[in-house]
Structures are given as structure tokens and as C-alpha cells.
N, C-alpha and C positions, 0 to 999 in steps of 0.2 A: 532391677535392671540387668543384673548378671544372669538371672534365669532366662530372661527374654533373649539375650545374646546367645546363650547356649542352645536354646530351642531353635533359633534361627540357623545355627550351624548344623544341627542335626537334620533339619529339613533340607538344607542345601545339599547334604550328602546323599539323600534318597533319590531313587530314580524318579523321573517326572511322573510316571503312572502312579507311583505310590503317593506322591504329593497330591495328585488329583483326588485319589481315594480318601486321603486324610482331610481334604478341604470340607468345610461345613457350609451349608447354605447361609446366605446373608440373613441376619436377623431382621425381622419386620420392624419398621419404625415404631417407636413407642409414642403413644398419644401424649400430646403436650399437656402438662398440668396447667390448666387455665382456670381462672376465676373471674366472675363478673367484677368489673372495676367499680368500687365504691366511689372513687374520685369522679369517674365519668357520670355515675348516677347523680351525684350531688351537683356537678357543674351543669349538666343538661337540664335537670328539672328547675334549677334556679334561673337558668337563662330563659327557658320557655315561660315560666310563671312570673318573670320580672315585670315591673310596671311599664317598662318601655315597649313591651309586646302588646300593651293596650288590650289585654284580654283575648287576643288572637281571633277577633271577630271575622265571620265569613265576609269576604269582599272588602275588608278594611285593611288599612296599612299595616297594622300589627300582625294580621294573618299572613301577609306577604313576607314580613320580616321573619316570622317563624318558619315559613317555607324555605326561605333563603338559608337560614341557619341550619335546618335539617339537611338540605342538599349539601351544604358544606361538611356536615358530619359524615354523610355517606361517602363523600369524596375522600375525606381524611382517613376513614376506615379502609377504603380500597374496594368498595362495592362496584359492581358493573351496572350500567343502565340495562333495562329490559331490551330484548331484541326489537329492533326497529325504532328505538328512541335514542336521540343524540345525547340526552342528559338524564337527570333524575326527576325532572318535572313531567308529570303526566297531566296535560291540560284538559280541562272540561269547562263548559259554559253552563251557567244556571241563570235563572231569571228572578230578580228580586223585585217584589211589589210592595209599595208602601201606600196605604190609604190614609188620607188626612182626617181631621176631625169631621164628625158627621153632624150636619144640621137636620134636626128631625122634629116634626110636629105631629102628634097623634091626637086626633079629635080636637085640634086647635091648641093643645097644650105642648109647650116646648119641652124637649127632653134635655136633661143635663148630660155632661160628658160621662158620668158614671152609669148612665142608663142605656147607652147605645154605642156600638162599634161595628165596623164594616171591613170586609175584604173584597177587593175589586180587581178585575183584570181589564177594566175599561177606564178610559181617562176621566170620565165624569159620571156621577150618579145624579139623575134628576127624575125622581119618581113622584107620582101623584096618584091618589086613588081614583082620579078622573081619567087617567091615561087609557087609551084604547087597548093597550096590551100591558096591564098592570103586572107586577111581580106576583109569583105564587106566595101565599101566606101559609106558614107552618108554625107548629107549636111544639115546644119541648116541655113536658109535664114535670110534676113534682117528684115522681118516683125516682129513687136513687139511680136506677139503670138508665134513666132518660138522658143523663148528662153526656153519655157516650155519643149521642146523636149530634152533639155540637160539632164534633170534628168531621162529620160527614159533609158539612157545608163549607169546609175551608177551601175546597177547590171547586168553585161554583161552575156548574154547567147550565144553569138557568138563573134568572134574577129571582131572588127569594127573600122575603121578609120573615124573619124568625122571631117569634115571641118566646122568651125563656122564663119559666116560672121562677119566682124569687126563692124558692127552695133550692135552686141551683146557683145561688149567688156566688158561692166559692168558685165553682167551675167557670162562671161567667167572668169573674175577676181574673182567673188564670188565663182565660181566652183573651181578655183585654191586654194583659201583659205580653202575651205571645204575639198578638197582632200589632201591638205597639212597636215591636222590633222589626216589623215587616215580615213578609212570607217569601219563601223561595220555592221554585219549581224547576224541574228538569227541562220543561218545554215552555214556550211562551203561554201565559195563562189565557184561557178563553175569555171573550169579551162579555162577561157576566159578573154579577156581584151578589153578595149575601150581606144583608144588614141584620144585626142581632139587637133586639130590644129586650131589656130586663123588665119583665112585668107580664101580667096576664093579657091575653088578647081581648080587646073590648068586644062586646056583643055587636055593637055598631061601630064600624071602623072607617075613619077617614085619615089621610096622612099626606104629608109633603116631606120628602127626604132628599138631601143633597150632600155630595162629597166629591172630592177630587182624588185621583190616584196616579201614581207614576210606576211604570214598569221599566227596569233597566237590566240589560244583559251584563253578566259579570263573569269574567274568566277566573277560574280557580285552578289550584294545582294540588294533586296528590304528589307526594314525594316517594319515589319507588326505586329500589336498588336490589341487586341480586348477587348471590354467591353461586356460581355454576356448580353443579354436582360433579363429584369425582368418578362416579360410575356411569358410563355412557348408557348402560342398559336402563337406567332410572331417569333418563333425561326428561321424561314426561310425567314425573311424579313430584310435582312442586309442593313445597311446604311453605306456608305463608305465616309470617309474624307481623301483627298489625296493631295499630292504635290510632286514635284521631287526635290531631293537633289543634283543631279549631275549638273555640269556646264562645262565650256570649258577648265579648267585646266590652263596650262602655254601657253601663246601666245608669239608672237614676241615682244621683248621689245620696248616700246615707246621711244621717244627722252628723256624723263625724266628717263628712265631706268626701268619702271614698266612693269612686264610681267605676273602678276598674275591676271587672270580674276576672281575676288572675287565672282561675281554672287550674290550680296546682295539682289537685287530685284528679279532677275531671277536665282533660285527661292528659295533662303534662306528665303525670306519673306513668301512664301506659305508653305514651310516646317515648319517654325516656327509656322504658324497658326495651322498646324496639331498637333504639340506638345501641344500648348496652349489649343486647343479644347479638346484634350485627357485629359489634366489636369482638365479642366472645367467640362466635363461630368463625370469624375471619382469622383470629389468632390460632384456633385449633386447626383450621384448614384441612378437615378430614370428613366433611359432609358428603355422603354418597349421593343424596338427593339434592336437587337445586333448592336453594332457600331464597325466598322473596321477602324483603322487608319493606313495609309500606306505612307511611303516615298519611292518614286520610284527612281530606278537607270536608267541611259541610256536614259532619255528623249531627251537630246540634240543630240543624235546620231541615233535617229530613233524610240524612244518610246518603246524600247524592254522590259523595266521593267514593264510597265503597260500592255503590251501585254501578258507577261508571267503571271502576276498576274490575269488577266482576264480569262485566260484559267484554272485557279484553281477553278473558281467559276461557279456555274450555274446562268446564267444571270436572270433566272426567280426568283431566290432567292435574287436578289439585288433590293431593293425598290428605292434607289436613290444614286447618287454619287455627293458629293460636292468636286470638284477638285479646288484647289486654286493656282493661278499662278500670281505672280507679283502684290502684293497689297501694296507695300511700298511707293507709291507716290499718290498724290491726283489725282482723276479721272477728266476727262474733265467737269464733271457735278458739280464739287466743292467738298468741304469736306463733310464727312459723306455720301458718295455715292460710289457705285461700279457697275460694269455691269456684266451681265450674258450672256455667249455665248450660242447661240441656243435658246434664250429666247422664240421664237415663236414656238418651236418644242414640247413643253409640257407645262403644267401649273405649273411647278416647281417654276419659278420666281414669279408668282402670289401668290402661297401658302406662299413663304418666306415673301413677302411683307405684306400679311395678318397678319403675326405674329409680324410685326413691327408697328402695329397701335399704334399711340400715340408717336412713336419715330420720331426723326428728320432724321433718316437714310432712304435712298432710294436705291433700286436696279433698274437699268435701263437696257433696252435691249442693246446688243452689238452695239456700235456706229461705228464699223469698219468692216462692213460685207465684204468689198472687201479684207480684210486680211484673210478671211476664218479661223478664230481662233477656231471655233467649232471643226474642225477636225485637229487642229495643236497641241493639248495638250493631256495630259494623260487621259482625259475623252473619247477620240474618240473611243477606242476599245469597251468599254461597250455601248456607244451610238449607235454604228453600230449594236449592238445586241439587241437594243430596250430598254435599261435601260435609264431612265431619268437622264443622266449623263451630268453635265454641269460644265463649268469652271467659277469661280468668279475671277474678276481681276479689277484693277484700272488703269493699265498702259496706257498712251497715246502713244501707240506704233508707230504710223506714225511719231511722232516728238521726240521720246525718243533717244537723241543722245548718251546715255550711254549704250544702249542695246548691249549686246555681246561685250563689251569693257572692258579694265582693269580699267575703272573709275566707274564701277558699285559697289560702296563702301557703307558701312553702313552710312557714313556721308551724303550721298545723299538722305537718306530715311526720311520720316516723321513718326517717331515711334508712336507719339500720334494718328495720323489719322489711322495708320496701326492697332493699338490696338483697335480703335473704329470699324474698319472693321471686325476684328475677333470677337469682342463682338456682332456685328450685325449678323454675320453668326451664332453664338451660339444661339442668341435669335430667329432668323428667322427659325432655324432648329427645334425648340421646338416641333412643331406639328408633324413633320415627325418622330422625335426621340421618341415621346410619343405614336405614333401609331394613332393619331387623324387624320392625313392627309396622303394621298397616292398620289403622283404625277402621272399624266397620262404617259403611256409608249410612247416612241418615235418610230415611224414606222421604222422597221429595214431597213438598207441601202441595197438596192438590185442592185444598179448600181455601176459604177466605179468612182463616184465622189470622190475627195480628200478633 
């Protein structure tokens, strides 16, 4: 204290010009020491995957409760709505179709429920082989690649009766499960139907087929907030952090009586990361580029939430997208690792790893290329438009026995490792967020690959 007083007296005795010369420029503000909150991670994932969220099904009450909770989190953190929006809800309409049980007779023989299923955009199916304009008849053969044709008939543009070889029984059962939950489309479905029959097409064919269907418009909500960038020159260089909050809702009860598909890993974990990252970057408050945080609806039924969101943006004004999906379990590479889908398509992954120098965390290329994960998550729409949009995940999906089941519960997650993954994403994103790094663009998709 005495030294400070003495220095003050000496400065007071100097001429004003000398005081000016001695003055030093103000020090730059030191970046805040901020860490991802483990408490936030635990609280948010437990809330999203709780039984009272009823599996966060698309168009179901639990899905709306999840959306309300996430909007409240964005408000708590202090995010701003996107330009032109009054709040954090980005509304979109989809069309849900549910086709009832099919009554079918082939050559006079009644088919059981395990042998026939339909998808329809018309209120009623009443087909007969004696009709003046009968449906087209198609066949899906026994070869393994033939099962892919099944999904080409899910958005019917003509009435079609499809016979499916019994070698494709597994795919047929998956199709039944999918159609049993109803289908969703971005536009009202066309007034046509597809009826799938498990079995060979008879050489001589007669049939009578009937079923009823209902199509209902459903309003859904993406939850979107932003942190404006601090550098006006980078106002059109948005960085997106995303995950999907929807899941499968209520399923057929198991033997133990559980029917709620809680979706803790898929994708309450990724959505939790979005909330935790928004909180992290808000506390730092030093992002040069604008940051957009979005929790998507309707990923499980076709990615309609991310498709709608992408149409509201100019892809040329999106610098990068960090999509986060299923990070609640240890990756095949061990703890403190995650993989990036489409790693080879841009230098996004390399840039992220550069920012982890000195850290024990590693990002690896996608170890499951045969799963085609790059185009199976919410990054796909922007990636197709050339944005370096990648998904970060840890799930060992080929062997994950809890995937899309009622047993995907919070208790199966490693929350410590999950928090470490989110912290690594935050640290690895620092160069892109600060404007020091810009990942290379992905060549726009010009063919019909899926």
C-alpha cells in the first residue's frame, strides 16, 4: 500500500505531457475461464428422458412438453430469438398418416395381420382384381439388395400391390413396425396407396383388399435461439449447434410392462449438449461469429425439422454445423473420444482436433461407413447444400442393443464421459467460433445418393 501511495505522489509531480507518455494502453480483457456445467448436463438429460416426457413422440403431448422445457432453457441462458421470430419456437406443419388393419384375400385365401401392411394417402382402400383400373403389381425378390426397394413405395404416387419374397421377412417386419407408428410427410400425401404382401406372387392372381386411413396436419416446433456475434464483419458467418429432441413416444409394452421409449441417448444426450454449449458460450461472451442453437423436431420420422430449419437460412451464410447425436456412451475408441461423420468430406474434423492440442481427447473418423450415418441425421440437409455440416457421436450403433427400445434410459449413460465429450466440442469449436478457422465447404450433392 505504501508503494502505491508513493508512486501516486511521483506521478502527480510530473508534467501532464510526461504522465501521458508514461501511460500504458489498457489491457485486453482476459477470456473467462469457463467449463461445461456437469450439473446442467445431468439435470437436462434427466428431464428430457424422464417418463413424464412420454418418449417425446412427434405430435404427441410429451414432445410439446419437451419443446416448452427447451424454450425455457434458452430463455434462462439468455439467448435471443432469430431475426423475425417473436420467441424460440420455429413452427412447421407436417402431415401424419395412419393406415388401419388391412383386410386382404389373395386367390380366395384370407391373409393374417403378419402377412400384409399398407400405407395410404386416401381415406379408404377398396381394391379388386376385377376393377377397371386395378393397382400396379410389383415384386421384391429374394436377393439381399432387393429389400432396399421396399422404402421406394412408402410415398405412393400410384396404387401398387407389392409382393415381398419371404427371404425379406426381417425387412418386412421392420416395415410393419415403422408403418404401425404411422408415417409423416412435409406435404399432404397424394391420394394413392401401397399394399405390401409377404409372399410370392401367384402365377394366377385374384384379390380383394380393403383398409381405412386417416391423414392429420400436425404443428411441430423446432426450438431455436442465437448468440449474436461480436464482430460485425462476421455477421453472415453463422455457426450452428444442433441435436434433435424428438423420439419414438409410446411403443408396444414389453413383458415387464414398460412402453415409454425414453430416448436418453437418442437424442436427449445430443439435445442436452446443445443446451450446455449455449450456456457455455453465453458465459464466455466472446464469440466473434453468430452462434445458432437449435433442437430439432421430427428427426425420427424423416428429418422434417432440420429440413424446415435449413430452408430458413442461406447456406452460403452458414460457416459450419456441429450436429450432436447419441454421445451418452463410450465410443469404440475408448473414453475421451468421439467420431465425426463425413470426416473425409471437409477439414472440419482436423480443425477441431487442432484446437485440442495438449488434451487427451481425440476425434476419429466415422468407424461405421456402412451405416451411411452422414446422411442419416440432421446435418444432412445443409451438408447436401455444401455446408461443412457434420455429426459428432460416440454410439457403437452396430452393437447397441438399446437403440430404439424402451431400455434407452438415463441409467445406461456415462454422464461423466458425456460431459467430457461436450467440453471437448466446446474447446474444439473455439477457432471456428472466434473466426480464426473456417472449414472447407463440402461439394454439393448432385446425385441421388442417400
